[in-house]
C-alpha positions as CSV (number, residue, x, y, z in Angstrom):
1,X,-9.8,-1.2,15.1
2,X,-10.9,1.1,12.2
3,X,-14.5,0.8,11.0
4,X,-14.9,0.0,7.2
5,X,-16.9,2.2,5.1
6,X,-18.4,-0.5,3.0
7,X,-21.1,0.6,0.4
8,X,-23.6,-2.1,-0.7
9,X,-23.4,-1.7,-4.4
10,X,-24.4,-5.0,-5.9
11,X,-23.5,-7.0,-2.8
12,X,-26.6,-7.8,-0.7
13,X,-24.4,-8.9,2.1
14,X,-22.1,-6.0,2.2
15,X,-22.7,-5.0,5.8
16,X,-21.9,-8.6,6.9
17,X,-18.9,-8.7,4.8
18,X,-17.7,-5.5,6.3
19,X,-17.9,-6.9,9.8
20,X,-16.2,-10.1,8.8
21,X,-13.3,-8.1,7.3
22,X,-13.0,-6.1,10.5
23,X,-12.7,-9.4,12.4
24,X,-10.1,-10.5,9.9
25,X,-8.0,-7.5,10.6
26,X,-8.5,-7.9,14.3
27,X,-7.4,-11.5,14.3
28,X,-4.4,-10.6,12.1
29,X,-3.2,-7.9,14.5
30,X,-3.9,-9.7,17.8
31,X,-3.1,-13.4,17.0
32,X,0.1,-15.3,16.4
33,X,-1.9,-17.6,14.1
34,X,-2.9,-16.4,10.8
35,X,-5.7,-18.9,10.1
36,X,-8.5,-17.1,12.0
37,X,-7.9,-14.0,9.8
38,X,-7.7,-16.1,6.7
39,X,-11.0,-17.8,7.6
40,X,-12.9,-14.5,8.2
41,X,-11.5,-13.1,4.9
42,X,-12.6,-16.1,2.9
43,X,-16.0,-16.1,4.4
44,X,-16.4,-12.3,3.4
45,X,-15.3,-13.2,0.0
46,X,-17.7,-16.0,-0.4
47,X,-20.7,-13.8,0.9
48,X,-19.6,-11.0,-1.5
49,X,-20.1,-13.3,-4.5
50,X,-23.7,-14.2,-3.6
51,X,-26.6,-12.6,-5.6
52,X,-29.0,-12.8,-2.6
53,X,-29.0,-11.9,1.0
54,X,-28.4,-14.8,3.4
55,X,-31.2,-15.1,5.9
56,X,-29.4,-17.1,8.5
57,X,-26.1,-18.6,9.8
58,X,-27.3,-22.0,9.0
59,X,-27.8,-21.0,5.3
60,X,-24.4,-19.3,5.3
61,X,-22.8,-22.5,6.4
62,X,-24.0,-24.2,3.2
63,X,-21.5,-22.0,1.3
64,X,-17.8,-22.8,0.9
65,X,-15.5,-21.6,3.5
66,X,-18.2,-20.7,6.2
67,X,-18.1,-22.8,9.3
68,X,-20.1,-23.1,12.5
69,X,-18.5,-20.3,14.5
70,X,-18.7,-17.8,11.7
71,X,-22.4,-18.8,11.0
72,X,-23.2,-18.3,14.7
73,X,-21.8,-14.7,14.4
74,X,-23.8,-14.1,11.4
75,X,-27.0,-15.3,13.2
76,X,-25.9,-12.9,16.1
77,X,-25.7,-10.0,13.7
78,X,-29.0,-10.8,11.9
79,X,-30.8,-10.9,15.2
80,X,-29.3,-7.9,17.0
81,X,-27.6,-5.8,14.4
82,X,-24.1,-6.2,16.0
83,X,-21.5,-8.9,16.8
84,X,-20.1,-8.8,20.4
85,X,-16.6,-9.7,19.2
86,X,-16.6,-6.8,16.8
87,X,-17.7,-4.4,19.6
88,X,-14.9,-5.8,21.9
89,X,-12.3,-5.6,19.2
90,X,-13.1,-1.9,18.4
91,X,-12.3,-1.2,22.1
92,X,-9.1,-3.2,22.3
93,X,-6.4,-0.6,22.8
94,X,-3.6,-3.1,22.1
95,X,-4.9,-3.6,18.5
96,X,-5.1,0.1,18.0
97,X,-1.4,0.6,19.0
98,X,-0.3,-2.2,16.7
99,X,-2.3,-0.7,13.8
100,X,-0.8,2.6,14.5
101,X,2.8,1.5,14.5
102,X,2.2,-0.7,11.4
103,X,1.5,2.4,9.5
104,X,5.2,2.9,9.1
105,X,6.4,1.2,5.9
106,X,8.5,-1.8,6.6
107,X,7.0,-2.3,10.0
108,X,4.8,-5.5,9.9
109,X,2.3,-6.4,12.6
110,X,4.7,-8.9,14.2
111,X,7.3,-6.1,14.6
112,X,4.7,-3.6,15.7
113,X,3.6,-6.0,18.4
114,X,7.1,-6.4,19.7
115,X,7.6,-2.6,19.8
116,X,4.3,-2.3,21.8
117,X,5.6,-4.9,24.3
118,X,8.7,-2.8,24.8
119,X,6.4,0.2,25.8
120,X,6.1,2.1,22.6
121,X,2.4,3.1,22.3
122,X,2.2,5.5,19.3
123,X,4.2,7.1,16.5
124,X,5.4,9.9,18.5
125,X,7.0,7.6,21.0
126,X,8.4,5.6,18.1
127,X,10.3,8.7,16.9
128,X,12.0,8.7,20.2
129,X,13.4,5.2,19.7
130,X,14.6,5.2,16.1
131,X,17.4,2.9,17.2
132,X,15.0,0.1,17.2
133,X,14.4,0.5,13.4
134,X,16.4,-0.3,10.4
135,X,17.4,2.3,7.9
136,X,14.3,1.6,5.6
137,X,12.0,1.8,8.4
138,X,13.5,5.1,9.7
139,X,12.9,6.6,6.3
140,X,9.3,5.5,6.3
141,X,8.8,7.0,9.7
142,X,10.5,10.3,8.7
143,X,8.2,10.6,5.7
144,X,5.1,9.0,7.1
145,X,2.7,12.0,6.9
146,X,3.9,12.7,3.3
147,X,3.5,9.0,2.3
148,X,0.0,8.8,3.7
149,X,-1.1,12.1,2.1
150,X,-3.0,11.6,-1.3
151,X,-1.9,13.4,-4.3
152,X,-4.1,14.3,-7.3
153,X,-4.0,12.1,-10.4
154,X,-2.8,15.0,-12.5
155,X,0.3,15.3,-10.3
156,X,1.1,11.6,-10.7
157,X,0.8,12.1,-14.4
158,X,3.2,14.9,-14.3
159,X,5.7,12.8,-12.3
160,X,5.5,9.9,-14.7
161,X,6.1,12.1,-17.7
162,X,9.0,13.9,-16.0
163,X,10.7,10.7,-15.0
164,X,10.4,9.3,-18.5
165,X,11.9,12.4,-20.0
166,X,14.8,12.2,-17.8
167,X,15.3,8.5,-18.2
168,X,15.2,8.8,-22.0
169,X,18.2,11.1,-21.8
170,X,19.9,8.1,-20.3
171,X,18.6,5.6,-22.7
172,X,16.1,6.4,-25.4
173,X,14.6,3.0,-25.2
174,X,13.4,3.5,-21.6
175,X,9.7,3.9,-21.1
176,X,7.7,4.6,-17.9
177,X,4.3,3.1,-17.3
178,X,2.2,4.2,-14.3
179,X,0.3,1.2,-12.7
180,X,-1.3,0.5,-9.4
181,X,-4.0,3.1,-8.2
182,X,-3.3,5.3,-11.3
183,X,-4.1,2.4,-13.7
184,X,-7.3,1.7,-11.7
185,X,-8.4,5.1,-12.4
186,X,-8.3,6.5,-8.8
187,X,-8.5,10.3,-8.7
188,X,-6.3,10.6,-5.6
189,X,-3.2,8.3,-5.1
190,X,-0.8,7.7,-2.1
191,X,1.6,5.4,-3.8
192,X,3.1,5.8,-7.3
193,X,3.8,2.5,-9.0
194,X,5.8,2.8,-12.2
195,X,7.1,0.0,-14.4
196,X,10.2,1.0,-16.3
197,X,10.7,-0.9,-19.5
198,X,13.8,-1.1,-21.7
199,X,13.0,-2.0,-25.2
200,X,16.3,-4.0,-25.9
201,X,18.4,-4.4,-22.8
202,X,18.1,-7.2,-20.2
203,X,17.6,-5.9,-16.7
204,X,20.3,-6.2,-14.3
205,X,21.9,-4.4,-11.2
206,X,24.0,-2.1,-13.4
207,X,20.9,-0.8,-15.2
208,X,19.1,-0.2,-11.9
209,X,22.1,1.8,-10.7
210,X,21.9,3.9,-13.9
211,X,18.2,4.5,-13.3
212,X,18.6,5.5,-9.6
213,X,21.6,7.8,-10.4
214,X,19.6,9.5,-13.3
215,X,16.6,10.1,-11.0
216,X,18.7,11.4,-8.2
217,X,20.6,13.8,-10.4
218,X,17.3,15.1,-12.0
219,X,15.9,15.7,-8.5
220,X,13.1,13.1,-8.6
221,X,14.5,10.7,-6.1
222,X,14.9,12.0,-2.5
223,X,15.5,8.8,-0.5
224,X,16.0,5.2,-1.4
225,X,14.1,2.8,0.9
226,X,15.0,-0.4,-0.7
227,X,16.7,-1.3,-3.9
228,X,17.3,-4.6,-5.8
229,X,18.2,-5.8,-9.3
230,X,14.6,-5.7,-10.3
231,X,12.9,-3.3,-7.9
232,X,13.2,0.0,-6.3
233,X,11.1,1.6,-3.5
234,X,11.8,5.2,-2.8
235,X,10.6,8.7,-1.8
236,X,10.2,10.9,-5.0
237,X,9.4,14.6,-5.4
238,X,8.7,16.8,-8.4
239,X,11.8,18.8,-9.2
240,X,11.6,22.4,-10.6
241,X,8.6,23.3,-8.5
242,X,8.7,26.3,-6.2
243,X,8.3,24.1,-3.2
244,X,11.4,21.9,-3.8
245,X,14.6,23.2,-2.7
246,X,17.0,20.6,-3.9
247,X,17.6,19.0,-7.3
248,X,20.4,16.7,-6.3
249,X,18.3,14.2,-4.4
250,X,18.8,16.0,-1.1
251,X,16.2,16.1,1.6
252,X,13.7,19.0,1.1
253,X,12.8,21.2,4.1
254,X,9.8,20.2,6.2
255,X,7.8,23.0,4.7
256,X,8.4,21.7,1.2
257,X,8.0,18.1,2.2
258,X,4.5,18.5,3.2
259,X,3.5,19.2,-0.3
260,X,5.3,16.9,-2.6
261,X,7.2,13.8,-1.6
262,X,5.5,10.4,-2.3
263,X,6.4,6.8,-2.1
264,X,7.1,5.3,-5.5
265,X,7.7,1.6,-6.3
266,X,9.5,0.7,-9.5
267,X,8.9,-3.1,-9.7
268,X,11.4,-3.8,-12.4
269,X,13.1,-2.6,-15.6
270,X,12.2,-5.2,-18.1
271,X,12.5,-6.2,-21.6
272,X,9.0,-6.3,-23.3
273,X,7.8,-9.4,-25.1
274,X,7.7,-9.6,-28.9
275,X,3.9,-8.9,-28.8
276,X,4.5,-5.9,-26.8
277,X,7.2,-4.6,-29.2
278,X,4.8,-5.1,-32.1
279,X,2.2,-2.9,-30.3
280,X,4.6,-0.3,-29.3
281,X,5.8,0.0,-32.9
282,X,2.2,0.3,-34.1
283,X,1.5,3.1,-31.5
284,X,4.6,5.0,-32.8
């Protein structure tokens, strides 16, 4: 189980919260019931909202969502600087295996546990048993290293501008807004989330097909992971760069793929509200 790098900031209970969140992850990965994980996560959230450091488990139990068991673990940590359950969780190999397999997009913890029970202990072994995965999971496995690799904010901006330029050739009323980590101001990003807005047309499956076809033909879209009427999850790349060999949506070589492809989510093409249209007109 991975340790959390939890900086205190304005939270006087940050170290306790970090341990409780570790236990929440552990319970989520190792138990069939989701309630222990939820309890730890709620307790961490409650402590993070306090303006003073709790001095005992009994004091913590006076707060919403913190019961006797978690209170006892807080006492254990305050007295010894550690929680036995956290120490044991970090040494639990089965949880490490589940966490490793669940790195693959589309593989949840339940599926990862079933794969482990079939004898698959890591990503390399999973590559030998792709028959146990569906198409979307196989794409996620194939591009796992690229999906996990962060890309600079400037490159995400370039991708967003490039996609909007191509989509406007399809319909001039289409606009691309970068959201997610980009909107939060993160300097490096692992997943590009873009909302595609059509200023006048109601979203439907035909419009989504047009969007996908346009991005494929322009060389932005390499692989479609999942596609619906209002959402698209895919592998994208920056066409026209020296490290991209195909502009027709084909799979780049491994050498090229190490540098560019990223996962993108297009939540929905949508029609903006009247207020949004007014703001857009003012900006123009």
